[in-house]
C-alpha positions in Angstrom: 0.1 0.1 -0.3 1.4 3.4 -0.9 2.1 5.3 2.0 0.0 8.6 2.6 2.6 11.1 4.1 1.5 14.6 5.1 2.8 17.3 2.3 1.7 20.6 3.5 -1.0 22.1 6.0 -2.7 25.1 5.3 -5.0 27.5 6.5 -6.9 30.8 5.5 -9.7 32.7 6.4 -13.4 32.0 4.6 -16.9 33.6 5.1 -19.1 30.8 6.8 -22.3 30.7 8.7 -22.5 34.7 8.7 -19.0 34.8 10.2 -15.1 34.6 9.2 -13.9 31.4 10.7 -10.3 29.7 9.6 -10.6 27.0 7.4 -7.8 24.1 8.0 -6.4 22.3 4.8 -4.1 18.7 4.9 -2.7 17.8 1.7 -1.0 14.9 1.3 0.6 12.9 -1.9 -2.4 11.4 -2.9 -5.0 13.1 -0.5 -6.7 16.2 0.6 -8.8 16.9 3.8 -9.9 19.8 5.5 -11.7 21.4 9.0 -13.5 24.4 9.7 -12.8 26.3 12.9 -14.6 29.3 14.3 -12.1 31.1 16.6 -11.7 34.7 18.5 -8.5 35.8 16.1 -8.4 34.3 13.1 -5.0 35.5 12.6 -3.4 34.1 14.8 -4.8 30.5 14.5 -3.7 30.5 11.1 -0.1 31.2 12.4 -0.2 28.6 14.9 -1.5 26.6 12.1 1.6 27.4 9.6 4.0 28.1 11.7 4.3 25.6 15.0 1.8 23.0 14.1 2.1 22.0 10.6 6.3 22.0 10.2 6.1 19.2 12.9 3.4 17.3 10.6 5.3 17.1 7.1 6.7 13.9 6.3 4.7 11.6 8.7 2.2 9.6 7.9 -1.3 11.2 8.2 -2.7 7.3 8.7 -0.8 6.9 12.1 -3.8 9.4 13.6 -2.6 8.1 17.2 0.9 9.3 16.9 0.1 12.9 14.7 -2.1 14.0 17.4 0.3 13.1 19.6 2.9 15.6 17.7 -0.2 18.4 18.0 -0.3 18.0 21.6 3.6 18.2 21.9 3.7 21.2 20.1 3.3 25.0 21.8 -0.1 25.7 20.4 -2.6 26.0 23.6 -5.8 26.6 21.6 -7.7 22.9 21.3 -10.3 24.1 18.8 -6.8 24.7 16.4 -5.6 21.4 17.7 -8.9 19.7 17.0 -9.4 21.2 13.1 -6.2 19.8 12.2 -6.6 16.4 14.0 -9.6 16.3 11.8 -8.2 17.5 8.5 -5.4 15.0 8.8 -7.9 11.8 9.3 -10.2 13.0 6.6 -6.8 13.4 4.4 -6.5 10.1 5.7 -10.0 8.8 5.2 -9.9 10.0 1.6 -7.0 8.5 0.8 -8.5 5.3 1.7 -11.4 5.8 0.0 -13.0 5.2 3.0 -16.0 6.9 5.4 -13.9 8.8 8.2 -16.4 7.0 10.5 -15.1 3.8 9.1 -11.1 5.1 9.8 -11.8 6.1 13.0 -14.0 2.9 14.2 -13.2 0.3 12.2 -14.9 -1.9 9.0 -17.8 -3.4 11.1 -19.0 -0.2 12.7 -22.9 0.0 12.8 -24.6 2.1 15.4 -25.6 5.5 14.8 -26.8 8.0 17.5 -29.5 9.6 18.1 -29.2 12.8 16.6 -31.5 16.0 18.6 -31.6 19.6 17.8 -34.0 22.5 19.8 -37.1 23.6 17.6 -37.9 26.4 19.8 -35.8 29.1 22.2 -36.0 32.0 23.8 -34.6 35.5 24.3 -32.5 33.5 27.2 -31.2 30.9 25.2 -33.5 28.3 27.2 -34.0 25.8 24.3 -36.7 22.9 23.8 -35.6 19.5 22.5 -37.6 16.7 21.2 -35.9 13.7 21.2 -36.8 11.4 19.3 -36.3 7.8 19.5 -36.8 6.2 16.1 -36.1 3.2 14.2 -33.9 5.2 11.6 -32.5 8.1 10.9 -35.3 8.6 8.4 -38.1 8.6 10.9 -36.1 11.5 13.0 -35.8 13.4 9.8 -39.4 13.3 9.3 -40.5 14.1 12.4 -38.9 16.9 12.7 -40.5 18.1 9.6 -44.0 17.4 10.9 -43.0 19.9 13.8 -41.5 22.3 11.8 -44.9 22.5 9.8 -46.7 22.5 13.0 -44.8 25.3 14.7 -45.1 27.4 11.8 -48.4 27.9 12.2 -48.1 29.7 15.5 -44.0 30.9 15.4 -43.0 33.2 12.9 -39.0 33.6 13.1 -36.8 31.3 13.0 -33.2 31.9 14.6 -29.4 31.1 12.6 -30.0 27.6 14.5 -33.4 26.5 12.8 -35.3 27.1 15.5 -38.5 29.0 16.0 -38.6 31.7 18.6 -40.8 32.8 21.4 -40.6 34.9 24.5 -40.3 33.0 27.4 -39.9 29.0 26.7 -41.6 28.4 30.3 -44.5 29.5 29.4 -44.3 27.3 25.6 -43.6 24.0 27.7 -47.5 23.1 28.1 -48.1 23.6 24.5 -45.4 21.6 22.7 -45.7 18.7 25.6 -49.3 18.4 24.3 -48.0 18.5 20.7 -45.0 15.9 21.4 -47.7 13.4 23.1 -50.0 13.9 20.2 -47.4 12.9 17.3 -46.2 10.1 19.8 -49.8 8.5 19.5 -50.4 9.0 15.9 -46.7 8.3 15.0 -46.2 5.2 17.6 -42.6 6.9 18.3 -40.8 7.2 21.7 -39.9 11.4 22.0 -39.1 13.0 25.1 -39.4 16.4 25.5 -35.8 18.4 27.0 -35.4 21.3 27.8 -31.5 23.2 27.5 -31.5 25.9 30.4 -29.2 27.3 33.4 -29.3 26.0 36.8 -30.2 29.3 37.9 -33.3 29.8 35.8 -34.7 26.5 36.3 -34.4 25.9 39.9 -37.4 27.4 41.0 -39.3 26.3 37.7 -42.0 24.1 37.0 -40.2 20.8 35.1 -42.3 17.8 35.8 -43.2 18.1 31.6 -40.1 17.5 30.9 -37.8 14.6 30.2 -34.4 15.2 30.0 -32.6 18.5 31.1 -29.5 20.3 30.4 -27.6 22.3 32.8 -24.1 23.2 33.7 -24.5 21.6 37.3 -26.7 19.5 39.0 -30.3 20.7 39.9 -33.2 18.5 41.6 -34.7 17.1 38.7 -36.5 13.9 38.6 -35.9 12.8 34.6 -32.3 12.4 32.5 -29.8 15.2 33.6 -27.2 16.6 31.3 -24.7 18.3 32.9 -21.4 20.3 31.3 -19.3 17.5 33.5 -19.2 14.6 35.2 -21.0 14.6 38.2 -22.3 11.5 40.4 -26.2 12.8 39.5 -25.9 13.0 35.7 -27.0 10.4 33.2 -25.7 12.6 30.1 -22.5 14.5 29.9 -21.6 17.0 27.7 -18.9 16.6 25.0 -17.5 19.9 23.1 -15.2 18.3 20.8 -13.3 21.9 19.9 -12.8 22.1 23.7 -10.9 18.6 23.5 -7.5 19.4 21.6 -7.5 16.4 19.3 -9.3 13.3 18.3 -7.2 10.8 20.3 -7.8 13.0 23.0 -11.8 13.3 22.6 -11.9 9.2 22.3 -10.2 8.8 25.6 -12.7 10.8 27.3 -16.0 9.5 26.0 -14.5 6.0 26.9 -13.6 7.4 30.1 -17.2 8.6 30.3 -18.8 5.6 29.7 -16.3 3.6 31.8 -18.6 5.8 35.2 -21.6 4.8 33.1 -22.7 7.6 32.0 -23.7 8.8 28.8 -21.5 11.1 26.9 -23.4 13.6 24.4 -21.5 15.1 21.4 -22.5 18.9 21.0 -21.2 20.5 17.8 -22.7 21.4 14.1 -19.8 20.4 12.4 -20.5 17.2 9.9 -17.4 15.5 11.2 -19.1 14.9 14.7 -21.3 12.8 13.0 -18.6 10.4 12.2 -16.7 10.7 15.4 -19.8 9.8 16.9 -20.8 6.7 15.1 -17.2 5.3 15.4 -16.7 6.0 19.1 -20.2 4.8 19.3 -21.5 7.6 21.6 -25.5 7.0 21.7 -26.5 11.2 21.6 -26.1 13.6 19.2 -26.6 17.2 19.7 -26.8 19.4 16.8 -28.8 22.6 15.1 -31.2 22.1 13.1 -30.0 24.1 10.2 -26.3 22.5 10.3 -25.8 19.4 8.2 -25.1 16.9 10.9 -28.4 15.2 11.1 -27.9 14.8 6.9 -24.4 13.2 7.3 -25.4 10.5 9.4 -28.8 9.8 7.6 -26.0 9.5 5.0 -23.9 7.5 7.4 -26.9 5.3 7.8 -27.6 4.7 4.0 -23.9 3.5 3.5 -24.2 0.6 6.6 -25.4 -2.4 5.8 -27.5 -3.0 9.2 -27.8 0.0 10.9 -28.4 0.1 14.7 -30.0 3.1 16.4 -28.1 3.1 20.0 -30.6 3.9 22.8 -30.0 4.8 26.6 
């Protein structure tokens, strides 16, 4: 087999999602891979990529992702977003060189488990968000459910934000209405659907959460349903994983396994389509992304490439 050697890693500013972001491109002798990151200082990020990390990786095999990630960690760059962007870019170049999807490169040819994908559908000015979580048999069923929900919600709400969610004044006034809507769809479609809420600890402390099945907060609060927190707590059921805070794909892999060893469920948060592949390859059961992102569609594409796909439940 031809060695897949990194020949160049470059970065440049790009305009995407109404923002200036940085695209990192890895070129090998037979393939190309890229990733787009959002940073506060694009010029500094570009300098870190091209002047600090790239020189350390040139000439090494892109397919040895553990070794590449070790080299990235040994550089003086302390921006985990830049490090993860390069790690994903190299991994994509490696998978492209082998002509296989990223999830098979990271997880192996026999990977068949798919995550449940959930997106917020209603948000208020304080960024409190309602999230239907569909326990369907296929990604197509999840897609169709979101399309049905969007059609119904359009009758009562007119403004859609950049993430694809409808907006309202106060999410807590809307919970009974959305709860009834979810229950009606559950009965009509014969699907198990949870109603989730993303909020802040100080906001929900005195709120009635009896109609909520799943709650995302930064720290534990008194709650009878599934609890998702920023870090590992004894009271948690789920733990948030933000890939661009991890540093590299390898570091994220170890953290995900650490969460699972604690008997908890990791939840990957992010709107990069690469995270769909990471979730599948690392057997993460739950993926949170904006409805306007390409993540749900990417998981659907992955489902089509797997002979016997299986959606993991929790």
